[in-house]
C-alpha positions as CSV (number, residue, x, y, z in Angstrom):
1,M,26.1,2.3,12.0
2,W,22.5,0.9,12.0
3,S,21.8,3.5,9.7
4,R,24.5,2.8,7.2
5,L,24.0,-0.6,6.7
6,L,20.0,0.4,5.7
7,R,21.7,2.8,3.5
8,V,23.5,0.5,1.8
9,H,20.8,-2.2,1.9
10,D,18.6,-0.3,0.1
11,A,20.7,0.8,-2.9
12,T,22.0,-2.5,-3.3
13,V,17.7,-3.8,-3.8
14,D,17.5,-0.7,-5.5
15,R,20.2,-1.8,-8.1
16,L,19.2,-5.2,-8.0
17,A,15.8,-4.5,-9.0
18,A,17.3,-2.2,-12.0
19,L,19.4,-5.3,-13.3
20,R,16.0,-7.5,-13.3
21,T,14.1,-5.1,-15.6
22,P,14.7,-4.0,-18.6
23,E,15.7,-0.6,-19.7
24,A,12.4,1.3,-21.5
25,P,12.3,2.7,-24.6
26,D,14.1,5.9,-26.0
27,A,11.6,8.4,-26.8
28,R,11.5,10.5,-30.1
29,R,14.1,12.4,-30.8
30,T,12.9,16.3,-30.0
31,W,16.6,18.2,-31.1
32,A,17.4,17.5,-33.9
33,L,21.2,17.4,-34.8
34,D,23.6,16.8,-38.2
35,A,24.5,13.5,-38.2
36,S,28.1,14.3,-39.6
37,L,28.4,16.9,-37.2
38,R,28.0,14.6,-34.4
39,R,30.3,12.6,-36.3
40,A,32.8,15.6,-35.4
41,I,32.1,16.0,-31.9
42,T,34.4,15.1,-29.2
43,V,33.7,15.8,-25.4
44,R,35.9,16.1,-23.2
45,W,34.4,15.2,-19.7
46,P,36.4,15.2,-16.7
47,R,37.7,12.3,-14.7
48,H,36.8,13.6,-11.4
49,Y,34.1,16.2,-10.0
50,A,35.1,18.8,-7.1
51,W,32.3,16.8,-5.4
52,P,32.0,12.8,-5.6
53,A,27.8,13.3,-5.2
54,T,28.1,15.9,-8.5
55,S,27.7,12.3,-10.2
56,A,23.6,12.5,-9.4
57,W,23.1,16.0,-11.6
58,V,25.3,15.4,-14.6
59,D,26.0,11.6,-15.2
60,P,22.3,11.1,-16.8
61,L,24.2,13.6,-19.6
62,L,27.8,12.0,-19.7
63,Y,25.5,9.0,-20.5
64,G,23.4,10.5,-23.4
65,M,26.6,12.1,-24.7
66,R,28.6,8.8,-24.8
67,K,25.1,7.8,-27.0
68,L,25.2,10.5,-29.3
69,V,28.6,11.4,-29.6
70,R,32.2,10.5,-28.8
71,V,33.2,11.2,-25.6
72,E,37.1,11.3,-23.9
73,M,37.3,11.3,-20.0
74,A,39.9,13.8,-19.7
75,D,41.6,15.7,-16.5
76,I,39.8,19.2,-16.6
77,P,40.8,21.3,-13.7
78,Q,36.8,21.9,-11.5
79,P,37.7,25.3,-9.6
80,H,34.2,26.4,-9.4
81,Q,31.3,25.4,-6.6
82,G,28.7,23.9,-8.3
83,V,29.9,23.9,-11.7
84,V,31.1,20.9,-14.0
85,I,33.3,22.4,-16.7
86,I,33.6,19.8,-19.8
87,Q,34.7,20.9,-23.5
88,L,33.6,20.3,-26.6
89,V,36.0,20.0,-29.2
90,T,35.3,19.9,-33.4
91,H,36.3,21.6,-36.4
92,G,39.6,22.6,-34.8
93,R,38.4,24.6,-31.7
94,S,37.7,23.6,-28.4
95,H,35.1,25.2,-26.2
96,V,34.4,25.2,-23.0
97,I,31.3,24.4,-21.2
98,G,29.6,25.3,-17.9
99,I,27.3,23.1,-16.1
100,D,26.1,24.4,-13.2
101,Y,23.9,21.8,-11.2
102,S,23.6,24.6,-7.8
103,D,20.5,24.2,-6.1
104,L,20.9,28.1,-5.4
105,S,19.4,30.2,-8.8
106,G,22.3,31.9,-8.1
107,I,25.5,31.7,-10.8
108,S,29.2,32.6,-9.8
109,Q,30.5,35.6,-11.9
110,E,33.7,33.7,-12.2
111,G,31.9,30.8,-13.5
112,V,30.0,32.8,-16.5
113,N,33.1,34.7,-17.3
114,S,35.5,31.4,-17.8
115,C,32.9,29.6,-20.1
116,D,31.6,30.2,-23.6
117,L,28.2,28.3,-22.8
118,Y,27.1,28.1,-19.4
119,F,23.9,25.8,-18.1
120,K,22.0,26.5,-15.1
121,M,19.6,23.9,-14.0
122,Q,17.7,25.7,-11.4
123,F,17.4,28.7,-13.8
124,A,15.8,31.8,-12.7
125,R,12.6,32.2,-14.3
126,E,13.8,36.7,-14.8
127,G,17.0,35.4,-16.6
128,Y,20.3,36.4,-16.1
129,R,22.5,39.4,-18.2
130,W,24.5,36.6,-19.7
131,D,23.1,36.0,-23.4
132,H,25.4,32.7,-22.8
133,V,23.7,31.8,-19.8
134,V,20.8,29.1,-20.6
135,P,18.4,26.5,-19.3
136,G,20.4,23.4,-17.9
137,G,17.0,21.2,-17.5
138,Y,17.0,18.6,-14.4
139,P,17.3,14.9,-14.0
140,A,15.6,12.3,-12.6
141,R,17.1,10.9,-9.0
142,S,18.6,7.9,-10.2
143,D,19.1,6.0,-13.5
144,I,17.5,3.4,-12.2
145,I,14.2,4.7,-13.0
146,Y,15.3,4.0,-16.9
147,H,14.8,0.3,-15.7
148,L,11.6,0.8,-13.9
149,L,9.7,2.8,-16.2
150,G,7.9,0.6,-17.9
151,K,6.9,-1.7,-15.0
152,E,5.7,1.7,-13.4
153,R,3.8,3.1,-16.2
154,H,2.5,-0.1,-16.8
155,L,1.0,0.4,-13.4
156,R,0.1,3.6,-12.9
157,A,-2.0,2.9,-16.6
158,R,-4.0,0.1,-14.8
159,H,-5.3,2.8,-12.6
160,G,-5.6,0.4,-9.6
161,F,-5.2,3.2,-7.7
162,A,-4.3,2.6,-3.6
163,Y,-4.0,6.1,-2.6
164,D,-5.6,9.5,-3.6
165,V,-3.3,12.3,-2.3
166,Y,0.5,11.0,-2.3
167,A,3.4,13.3,-0.7
168,R,6.3,12.4,0.8
169,F,9.5,14.5,2.0
170,G,13.2,14.7,3.8
171,L,13.7,17.5,6.0
172,E,16.7,18.5,5.2
173,Y,15.5,21.6,3.0
174,G,12.6,23.1,2.8
175,A,11.4,21.8,6.0
176,E,9.0,24.6,6.8
177,I,7.0,24.6,3.5
178,R,7.0,20.4,3.3
179,E,5.7,20.2,6.6
180,R,3.1,22.6,6.4
181,A,1.8,20.9,3.0
182,V,1.6,17.5,4.6
183,A,-0.2,18.8,8.0
184,L,-2.9,20.6,5.3
185,L,-2.9,17.3,3.4
186,S,-3.6,15.5,6.5
187,A,-5.9,17.1,8.2
188,D,-8.1,16.8,4.7
189,T,-11.2,14.6,5.1
190,R,-12.2,14.7,1.4
191,F,-9.3,12.1,0.3
192,G,-7.2,9.9,1.6
193,F,-3.2,11.4,2.3
194,H,0.0,8.7,1.7
195,G,3.0,9.7,2.6
196,G,4.9,12.0,5.4
197,L,8.1,13.2,6.7
198,Q,10.4,9.7,5.9
199,P,12.0,9.2,3.0
200,I,11.7,5.1,1.9
201,R,13.7,3.4,-0.3
202,Y,13.6,4.7,-3.7
203,T,12.1,1.7,-5.8
204,R,9.3,1.7,-3.4
205,S,8.6,5.6,-3.5
206,L,8.7,5.0,-7.2
207,G,5.8,2.2,-6.8
208,E,3.7,4.8,-4.6
209,V,3.7,7.2,-7.0
210,A,2.5,4.7,-9.6
211,R,-0.5,4.0,-7.5
212,S,-1.7,7.6,-6.8
213,R,-4.2,9.8,-8.1
214,V,-2.3,13.1,-7.2
215,C,0.9,13.7,-6.4
216,V,2.2,16.7,-4.5
217,D,5.6,18.2,-5.0
218,M,6.7,21.4,-3.0
219,P,10.5,22.6,-3.2
220,G,13.6,22.0,-1.1
221,K,17.2,23.4,-1.1
222,G,16.0,25.0,-5.0
223,D,12.3,24.8,-6.7
224,F,13.3,22.0,-8.9
225,C,13.8,18.6,-6.8
226,F,14.4,15.0,-8.5
227,R,11.1,14.3,-7.0
228,L,9.3,16.5,-9.9
229,V,11.2,14.7,-12.7
230,D,10.7,11.4,-10.7
231,Y,6.5,12.3,-11.1
232,L,7.0,13.6,-14.5
233,A,8.6,10.0,-15.7
234,V,5.8,7.9,-14.3
235,G,3.7,10.3,-15.4
236,A,1.5,11.3,-12.4
237,C,-0.6,13.7,-11.7
238,I,1.6,16.5,-9.9
239,V,0.1,20.0,-7.8
240,G,2.5,22.1,-6.0
241,P,3.3,25.5,-5.8
242,P,4.4,27.8,-8.7
243,H,8.5,27.2,-9.9
244,R,10.6,30.2,-9.3
245,T,12.6,28.4,-11.6
246,A,12.5,27.5,-15.6
247,M,12.9,24.1,-17.7
248,P,14.6,24.7,-21.3
249,V,11.0,24.3,-22.4
250,P,8.5,25.8,-20.0
251,L,6.0,23.8,-18.0
252,I,2.7,25.1,-18.5
253,D,0.0,25.3,-15.8
254,R,-2.9,22.8,-16.4
255,T,-1.6,21.5,-18.9
256,H,2.0,19.3,-17.6
257,L,0.8,20.3,-14.0
258,A,-1.5,22.0,-11.4
259,Y,0.0,25.0,-10.0
260,C,-1.3,26.0,-6.0
261,R,-0.9,29.3,-4.6
262,D,2.5,30.3,-3.1
263,D,1.1,30.1,0.4
264,L,-0.4,26.8,-0.4
265,S,-3.9,28.1,0.8
266,D,-5.6,26.5,-2.2
267,L,-3.5,22.9,-2.1
268,A,-5.9,20.7,-0.2
269,D,-8.9,22.1,-3.1
270,L,-6.7,21.3,-5.9
271,C,-5.8,17.8,-4.8
272,A,-9.6,16.5,-4.0
273,Y,-10.5,18.3,-7.3
274,F,-8.0,16.4,-9.5
275,S,-8.7,13.0,-7.1
276,N,-12.2,13.0,-8.3
277,H,-12.3,14.5,-11.6
278,D,-11.0,11.6,-13.8
279,D,-10.8,13.2,-16.9
280,Q,-8.8,16.5,-15.9
281,R,-6.7,14.3,-13.9
282,E,-5.4,11.6,-16.6
283,R,-4.9,14.4,-19.2
284,L,-2.3,16.3,-16.9
285,A,-0.7,12.6,-15.8
286,A,-0.6,11.8,-20.0
287,N,1.1,15.3,-20.8
288,A,3.5,15.1,-17.7
289,R,4.5,11.5,-19.4
290,A,5.2,13.4,-22.7
291,Y,6.8,16.0,-21.4
292,F,9.7,14.0,-19.8
293,D,10.1,11.9,-23.2
294,S,10.1,15.1,-25.1
295,Y,12.2,17.1,-23.1
296,L,14.0,15.3,-19.6
297,H,14.8,11.9,-21.0
298,R,18.8,11.5,-20.2
299,E,18.7,11.5,-24.3
300,Q,16.7,13.9,-25.0
301,L,18.4,16.3,-22.5
302,S,22.1,15.4,-23.7
303,R,20.5,16.4,-27.1
304,Y,19.3,19.4,-26.4
305,Y,23.0,20.6,-25.0
306,L,24.3,19.5,-27.9
307,F,21.6,21.6,-30.0
308,R,22.0,25.0,-28.0
309,C,26.0,24.5,-28.4
310,A,25.5,24.2,-31.8
311,R,22.9,27.4,-32.3
312,R,25.7,28.9,-30.1
313,F,28.9,28.4,-31.8
314,G,26.8,28.4,-35.6
315,W,27.2,24.7,-36.4
316,T,25.1,23.2,-38.5
317,I,22.0,21.8,-36.7
318,A,19.7,19.5,-38.5
319,D,20.2,17.1,-41.6
320,Q,17.1,16.2,-43.8
321,E,17.2,12.6,-42.3
322,E,15.9,14.4,-38.8
323,R,14.2,17.4,-39.5
324,S,10.5,16.4,-39.7
325,G,9.3,19.3,-37.5
326,E,11.4,18.2,-34.6
327,L,12.5,21.6,-34.2
328,A,9.2,23.2,-33.6
329,A,9.1,21.5,-30.0
330,F,12.4,24.6,-29.3
331,S,12.2,28.0,-30.7
332,A,14.0,30.1,-27.9
């Protein structure tokens, strides 16, 4: 009972904090879309998901779509586990789109075969045998972050660091590698470690990220976690093992983050290095923030989904107003 009351209290505090803080300004448009095409598109979105918690993964896309095109809520069957089915209607035709948010990189053949285009969030780096399966990106943990980004980024930019190395994980998934990482970091005397294996309130965790020189990412059930996107959004210097899954635009080692070895044998060494090399650390942090703004901001990610649909179905993509070199960011 008490744990449930505490969770409700924490959620209430988070929402009140979001209401007090203005939303961060939108990032520049990365994926250009023809204005007349946007006016012609209607997205039909399901009123209900098969699993209520699905909203954490796909509602950011719903929010972004509503700012770009007409969206209608509809009774759309959701027969495939871990997949949300939506419909895109334009030029008198309806297309079935799958959004696979499952934390496993494997996909359902039935789900893929039922869709005209299939977005996979935990997209296996080696790809799939279907050409209509494409990377789906990944959202931040909560829409609250968009109300807090200005505050947390300002805090990070002041470089008033309270912690050298930060890592905080739950143990529901990825317990073995997360426990090993925390043990290695806690034992190292070259830097001060902050965090552990006890989750805390979301708004508090964002503040700890902003006050940390280096933030450590570890996989959970899947290689991509909400934590990674939150780190990118705040603009953290991120260290962690290589991802076996791929974003729509690749995360590049030593550009957007620093990959350690799979066995974590150099994890502490990299944390010590970036804790003490300010220029290299802040270069990664700035690139991480720019990556989020360009590719994973909820409106950017929604643009990407519409852009991929336009390419798949042969729609006109860009008008002169939105061209201006923005397509160069995406060439796949």
